[in-house]
N, C-alpha and C positions, 0 to 999 in steps of 0.2 A: 570018262564021261567029260564031254566038254560042257563049259557054263554056258548059260543063254547069250550072255555078251559076245562069247567066242563064236557061237554059230551065226549071231547077226553079223558079225565081221566078216565072216567066211562068206554069207549070202551077199553081203555087199561088195566083197570083191568080184564074187562071180558075175554080178551084173554091172560091174564098171571096168573089167580088166581090158576086155579086146577090142573095144571101139571108142570111137569118140563120145564125150560125153556133155552135157549142158549143167548136170546137178546129181550130187549124191551127198551121203553122208556115212560119219563114222563115229562110233560109240566108245567111250572108256570103258575099262573091263567090268567095272559094277554098274554101266550103263544108265549113269545119272549125267554125264556130261555128254552133249551131241554136238560135232563140229559138222556143219553143211558147207558144201562148195558148189559153188555156181558160175556158169559163164553167163553173161548178158548178151544182148542182141549184138553189140559191137565187139564180142569178145574179149572182155574185160572180166578178169577173174576176182571174185569175191567170196568171203565165208561169213558165216555167222554162228554163234554158240549160244546153246541152249544147257540151262542147268534144272533138271527135273522138268523139263518141261517148258521152262520159264525162259524167255530170251533174255541173255546175257550181253551177247554182243550182236548189234544189228550190223546189216549191211555195210559191209567195210571191204574196201578195195585195197589192192595192192599195186606195186609198179616201180620203176626204177627212172630216173632221168640221170642222163649223162651229159659230159662235157665233148665227147668224142664220138659220139653215136646219137641217133634218134631216140626217143624214148620207148621203154619196154613196158608197156602196160594194157596193150589191147589189141585186137585182130588175132587172139589166139584159139587154138584148139587145146583139147586136152585128151589125155588119156592116163590111166595107172600104169608106173613102170616098175613098181616094188610095192609089196604090202606084209606085213608080219605082225604077230602076236609075240612079245616078250614078257617073259616072268623070271627072273633072276634075283639073286641076293649076291651084293659084296659086301665086304668088310673094309671099314674106315682105319686106317694104320694108327690115327688119331683122331677123336672128333665127339660130337655129342651123342654117339651113340656108336655101337661096334658093328651091328648087322644092319644093312640098309637094302629094302625091299625095291625091285626096280621093275614095275608091271606096267606096261603099257600096251597099246595098238597103235601101230605106225602104217600110215599111207606115204607114198613118194608120189606126185601128180606130175606129169610133164606137159608144160606149156610149151606150145611152138606156134610162131608167127605162121599164118596160113598163106602169106604173101610176101611179095619184097625178100627180103633177107633170111626169112624162115628160122630165125634167132631162136634159141631154146632157153627155156628157165624152168628147173624145176623146183617144187615146194614140198616140203617133208613135215608132215604133221604127227606129231607124237602124243597121243592123249591117255593122261593118267586119270587116275580116280579123283587126285588134288588139283588138276588144272590140264594147261595144255601149252605146249611148246610148238613153234613151226620155225622152220628157217629157208633160205633161199640156196640153192645150188644152181652154179653157173657150169655146165657140163662143157667139155673141150669140143668145139665146134669150127668149121671151116671159115664162118662169117663173122666171128667174135673171139679176138685173140686176146684183147686187154679192155679192161671197162675202167674209166675216169667216173666214177659215181658223183653226181652234183648233188641228188637227194634221193633216199630210199622212202617212197611213199606208201608205209605199211599203216592202214587205218585201223582205230579201234573205237567204234562206234557205240555209244553207251543207250540204255533205255531208261536210264534213271540220273536223276540229278543227286548223286552219290554224296555223302559225306566223305571228304577226301583229305587225307595226311600228306602234306607234301612240301618240298623244298623247291627253290627255283631250280630252270634249268641252266646253271652255270657252267659255262665251259672250263672253267679253272679249280674251283673248290667245291666241296660239298659241306663246308664246313658253315651251315646255316640253321638256325631255329627253325622248328618244322610249323607250319601254319594248318588251322584247322577251318576248312571252309567247305561249301560247297563246289561241284565242278564248275557250275556257272559264274562262282564267285572269284574264281583263282585268276589273280592278276600279279603274275611273277615279273613282269616289266617294270611294274610302279614299287617293286619290292626293293626296300633300302638295306642293304646287307648289314646287319647287325653285328659287327667285327671290326677288329683293329686291323686285318690283314689289308693289304693293298690289292691283292689278285683276287680279282672278282671280273666276271663277263658273262652278262646275262642278255642276249642277243634278241631271244624272241618271248613271247608267254608262254613258256614252257616249263616243264616240270622234270626234274631228275628221276631215276629210278632206283630201287623200288619206290613206287607210290602206292599206297594202300587205300582203299574205300569200305566204306561201310552202308549197305543198303537199308532202306525201310523193312525190309522183310529177315532182316539180319544174314543175307548174303555178304560175304567178306574177298573181294577180289585185291589181288596184287599184281601190278605190271613189272615186269623187270627183263631183263637178258640174261642169258648162259653162254658160258664158252666164248667170250670175247677175246678172238686172235686175228691179229693183222686186220683191223678194222678200225672205225671209230666209234666212240660210245655213243649210244642214243638217248638224248632226250625225249620228251614227249609234247609236243605243240599242242596247244589247248584251244579248243573252238567252243567258247562258253555259250554261244547263241545254240548249237546242235548239240551240245554235251559229247564232244568226241576228242580223242587223242588221234595224233599222226606223228610217225616218226620223225624225228628232227636230228640229224646226225650232226657231232661236232665237227668244225671245219677247221681251215687254217688261213692266217692272212697272207702266207705266201702261195697258194693257187686256189683255183677256180672250183677244183675237185676236193670232195671232203675224204673219199677213198680211191687208191689205184691199187686195181689187182690184175694179176693174169689168170687167165682161166687156164684149167679148171679152179674153183674154189667155192667155199660155201660161207654164207655170213654167220653171224651169231645167232642163237637162238632167241625169238621173242617169246617171252613167256607171260601166262596169265596164272595165277595161282587161283583156285576157286574152292570156297570153303563156307560152311553154315555157320562159323564161329570164329572168333578170334583166337583160341588157343591153337585150333589146327593150323593155322597160317605158319605158326612158330615150327610144329610139328612135320610140316611137308618139306619132302627132300626133293622136289621138282628140279631145283636149280642144281645141285651137284649129279642128280641123276642123268640131266642133260649133258654133261661132260663126259669126255673119253676117259677109258679105265687109265689106271696109275700107270705110267711111263717111267718112273725111277726105279720101281722095284725096291727093295729094302732101304726103309729112311729110318731105321731104328737107331742112327746117329743122332737124330733129334729127339730130346726128349721134352714133353710138355712139362711146364714148369711155372711156379710164382716165382717174382723177380722183385728186386728193391733197386734203389739206383739214385745217380746223381741227375737230378731231372726236376724236380718238384720244387726244390731250392732256388733254382734259377727262375722259374716262374715266379716265386714269389717275391724275388728281388735280395734274396740271403747271399747269393753267389752268382756267379756269371758263367757264361760257357766260355769266353776269352780270355787270354791271358794278361794282356797289356792296353786295353782301351780304356781312355779317359775321355772325360768332357773337356774340350780344351776351347776356348772362345765359342762355345756354342755348338760345337763339332764333336762328334766322337772320332777320337786322333788314335791312331797305334803310336804309343809312347815308346814300344819297344822294352818296357820294363814291366815285371809282374806288380801288379796293383793290390795284390793281397786277397783279392775276392774270388779267384779262381776256384771253381768247384771240384773238378777233377783231377785232384791231387793225389799223390800216393796215399798219404795218410788217411784222405776222408773216403776214399774208395776201400781201402782195409776196413774201417769201421762199418760200412754197408757189407764187407764182406762178413766180419765177425757176428753182425746182428743176425745175417740171412743163415748162416750156419748153425746159430742156435734155435732157429725159428720155424726149421723145415721148410724153408726158402732156398730154391735151387740156383737162382741166378743174380746176377748184378749187372744192371745197365751204366754204361758210363759215357756220358754225352761231355763234349767240349774236350777231349782227350788229345785231339790231334791239331795240329798248326793250321792256321787259316781263317780263325773266326773273325780276327781284327780286321782282316782285308774285306772280309763277306760284309759285315754289319754295316749297312748305310751307302754301301756302293753299289752303283748300277754294273761296272764291268766286273763280272764275277768268274770269268772264263779262267781256268788255271789256279782258282784261288786255295782250293782244298786239297789238302795233301792226306791222302789215307793210311799213311804208314809212319807218320812221323810224329811222336806224342812233343808236348809242351815240356819243357825242362823240368817242372816241378811233378811231373808224372812218369813214374819208372814202370814201362809197359812191362819187362820181362819180370821184375820184382812183384807188381800186382798178379800177373797170370800165375807165376808160381805160388804165390801165396793163396789165390784162388782154388788151385789144384790141390793145396795141402789140406785146406779145409773144406773140399768137397762141394766146390761153389763154381759155377759157370759164369765166364764173363761174358755179357753181350754185348757184342760191337757196336759202335755207332757209325754211320756215314751220312752226314748232312752235305747233300749234294748242292745246296742253292740253287736248284733247279738247272745249273750246267750241265747238261746232260753229256756232251761230248769231252768234258773234262773227267766226269766220273767213268765213262766209257774205256777211256784210254788208261785207267787206272784198276779196273775192276779185277783182272787177272793178278796183279800184284797185291790189290788189297785183301782178295779172297785166298791168297796164297798164304799170307801173313796169317790170317785167321786159323787156315789149316796147320799150319805149323806149330801154332800154340793150343790146338783144341779147342778152339772157339767156333761153334756150330750155329749161333744164331747172331742175325745183323738187323736192327733197326735202321732204314733209311729214311732221309727225309727229301721233300723236294719244296723247301720254301720258296717263294718267289715266282717272278715271270719265268716261263722257260726260255733259256737259250739252247739252240738257236732261237732269234726273235721270230715271232709270227705264229708258233706253234701254242697250243693250248695243252693243259694237262690231260684232257679225256679226248683228244685227237689220235689219229692212227698213228703219227708219228711216236706219241707218248705210250700209246697201248703197248707197241713194239717195244719200246725200250723198257718200260716195268716187266714185260714177259720175259724178254732176253736175259736180263738182269737176273730174274730168279732161275732161268734154265742154266746160265751160266754158274750162278752159285752152287746148284747141284752138284756140279762137276767137282767141287771142293768140299762137299758136305756141309754145305752153309744153307739156313733157313732162313727165310726173308720175311719181316715185318715192316711193311712199306706204310710210310705217312705222306700227307699229301698226295693218296696215290690215284690210280683209276679204280673204279668201284669193283668190288668183289662180284665175280659171276661164276664160281663154282670150279674154278679150276685148280683149286686144292686137290679135287679127286684126281687130276692129272699130273699135277704137280704136288705131291703134299709137302715140298718144302716150301710154297707160299703158305705160311703158315697163320697169319692175320693181317690186319692193317688198320689205318685211321678211318677216313672217309665219312666224318661226321664232326659236328662240334664237341669235341672232349673235354676230359677235366680242367685243362689248362684254361678254359675259357673262365672258369669261375676265379681263376689267380688276378685276371689282369682286364677282363673284357670291361668295356665301356658302358654295357646294357645290364650289367650286373649280374652278368652268369648266365648258366643254364636253369630255366624254370624248373620247379618240382615235377612238373609234367613230362620234361623231355626225354627219360628214358623211358618212361611208359609208353611213348610214343615210338621210341627208338626200336623197342623190341619187336615191335609189329611192321617195321618198315626196314630201316637200315640193316637190322640184324637176319632178316630173310635173305640177303646177300650171301652172309658168310661171318667170320669169327671178327670181332670188334677189339682192338687195342685200346679200351677206355681208359685205362689206370685208375681204378676205384681205390677205396681205402682210406680216405681222407678222413683222418682222426680228429684234427686241430680244424675245424668247422670255420669259427670265426678267428681268422689269422690277423688279429688287429695290431699285433706287433710287427707286421710286415705291411700290411695294406686294410687300412681301415674301410675303405670303400667297396670292399670285394668279401665274397664270403661263398662257401659250398652252401646250396640251396636246397640241402635235404638233411634229415637226422643221420645220427651215427648208426642205427640200424638198417638205415636204407643204404648207406654205404657197404655194409657187410652182406646185405642182401645180394649185391651188384656181381659178387664173386660166383653167384648161381644165376642169376638172371640173365647177365650179359656173357655170353660166351666167347672164349678164346682160348687156345691151348697156352698162351703165354699170359698171365695175368699178373698185374703190377700190384704191389705193396706199396702205394704211390707217395706217403707221406714220409715226413723226417724221421730217422731213428728216434729221436728224443721223444717224441710224440707217441709212439708205438711203447717205447719203455714206459713212460708214465700212464699207459692204460693196459695193463696186462691182461685183465679180463677179455675185454672183447678184442685183444689181438689173439687169444687163444682160437677164436673161429678162424682166421686166417692162416693160423699155422695148422688146423685141421683140414680146410677144405681143400677138395681136390681139383684138378685142371684138366683131367681126361676120363672120359664116361663111357659107359656100357650101355645107360639107358637114359633118355630123357623123358618125362612127363610134364607137360602143362596142365595144371591142375584148373585153373581159372584165369581170368583176364579179359580186359575191354580195351580196345584200341584208344590209347592216350588217357586211360584211367588207372588201372593197374595191371598187375600181371603177377602169377604165383608159378614157379618153375621147380621142379625136384629132380635131382641128377643123381644117377648111382656111379659110384667110382669105380673104374675099372680093377685096379689093382687092388683093393680093399674090400669091395662090395658094400661100402658103407654108401649111405644116402645124405645128401644135403638139400637143404630147401631154401629158397629165396622168395620174397615177395615184397614188392614196392608199390607205392600209390602215388597220384599227384597232388595237388595242393588239398585234395578233398580227404578228409579222415574216413575211414570206413571199416566194416567189419568183414574178416576174411574166414571162410569156411574152409578147412582142409580136411580132406578125407584121406587118410593113410592107407587105403585098401592097396596100393601100389607095393606096399613091402611083402616079404616071403612069409609064407603059412607058417604057423607054429613056430614063431620066432620072435623072442623078446628083444625090444632095443632100448638103448639109452638115449633120450633126445635131449639136448642142450639147446636151450631156447635162448636167441638174443632178440628181446623186442623192445619198442618203443615205452619210453617211461610214461606214466599216466599224465604227466605234465608237459611231455614232450610237444616239440612243434618246429618245424625246419628252421624258422627265424628266430622266434622268441626264445627257444630252448633245446636246441638241437641235439645237445650231449647227452639228454636225459635217458637212461637206457636200463631194462631190466633183466635179469638171467634168471631162469628155472630150468631144473632138470625133472625129467621125469622118465617113467617106464611106459613105453607104448608097445603096440602090435599093430597088424593090419586093420583090425577092427575099431581102432579109435578114430574117432571125428571131433576134433577140435575148433574152437573159435577164437580168433585173436583180433585185436583192435590195432589198427594201423592209424596214426596220428596223422595230421597235413602234413605232406612230404615225406612220409614215415616209411619203414619197412620193418621186415621179420626176417631172421636168419636161423634156420635150426641145423644143428650137427645130429645125425641119427646113426648109431653105431650098434651093432648086435652086442648083445651082453653075453 
């Protein structure tokens, strides 16, 4: 028997299929979300969205402006070309869960100009229980062969002045702190980047996505995009008076257009997640579901893992990436001689391998191993600087890889491109082939600096293609990619599951050197409901030496130790770094136990509670062992957290190892205070925990 929603969908199609129409509607499978389509008297297409009969998106028009043709935005007639209901389940090869339900109603609407060129534009809507995705399709047609898109005019007109969590619509980086304002108060153009990095370009009063909003009645919205391929990244221009967003594509200084495509093609999906509470935003699979199925097949050569490595020590200033840079007459100079502070030495990397092998940590990242760092730091001409196969003299590549293999640890390669894309592209095959030869299956790539060739931005079409092509080529060599300074995640990990993680936010390193004091305690309580909705985050948690006065007295990590442990569960990534120095872990064996135990690959995820920007509690079930792990974090406010363990199996006893804030803990005054407790629990238990200011809670839950 068909559901009521299915019957509605069929009746809708029967009334809409065979003739030109002025308006109609489609609902989600559970009937809570309704998308209405309209043509006005000028033949302009607009849509509205209701949730449980309340208007969420008001009259919102669509259209395109071109540099090589007249605008495509009015004079349309409309008819339905295709419609269907899909209800299927697919499996993640790795991820937050194993089984993913993909249930939606879909309609494809053809818009065609009534006069002149009679150009065609299709709009496809997919309506899920947790939101809406729509995209534009430019079909093959006689009067339009190629488009040079100056702007895509997709509107999202709101009915309320929502509380909004946003970062500016920067065309080059996402590494900004989140602001929390009403829509009417967003002022991205006056935003002063709180960062030491030079790369930043904010041309409009616009925000980057995901941008998340909370309504007065508890409705939660998050705007983003899915399946970003051969197109420019989308920011959202803000109309503070009319409470509206409009798409604003990232451009280039080299062309008047922002996107160049030959027909036929389709755009990325424009997405709106709609939920009644904050936890359901994290539980939503809208973004990955809107991507195409796996094109790579078996990717079992990639193993989700925890890793350590030569990284945090450079940010602290203990060691350096380069081999021979010294300050001479006030300038960084390549002396050609080892200065003794180089981090990626054979001896140092072996120490990380030994530590990882002893502590159930599968990988070691090595940054600064390859030649070129002296020529890059401080120099504008970066083409041809890095060599991605030649190690420094104090790093024996073959000895290190052989030693790691003997210890059962994988080396994680590092490719800092310095944003010199053509140099990297020329060397990719050679670099990936070297990794394949030595059985290295993961690379962390970096794109620090202004993009070369000059005039391009990190988030424009040129770089979208570069990032995607680098990952597709890497797959041919059985290499998985974790990109830093990336394009945002849009769910392509479903299609190319060697795209394992990425940065794309203010990461842990800002705590080591940022002149604004680092990330505030609220940072990750916002990130969990914004950036993390897009996909996995390589945040690099696990700093035990919170106040590293021996290296930098003006900086610190602005959380408690228990908060750092909780991040291994709260912030999802299939590669999770134990980022601190070996000596700090060895000095704190009890909290280290949680890092040793915690999983990275999950069969289930339960978001137990949370509010955007305040706190969040997440439990995840490990695929291999069926053990559960729980993490909870809070902002600068102390709070009581209630945990209901009803997600556990029936008739089963568990041992819960609890890592919680000490009674006098505080993110600034006493961040290292932590207490431990072991309890026997089952699914009937309900426990209350106190999180201090900037604090956290981590629990390892294993069957007895």
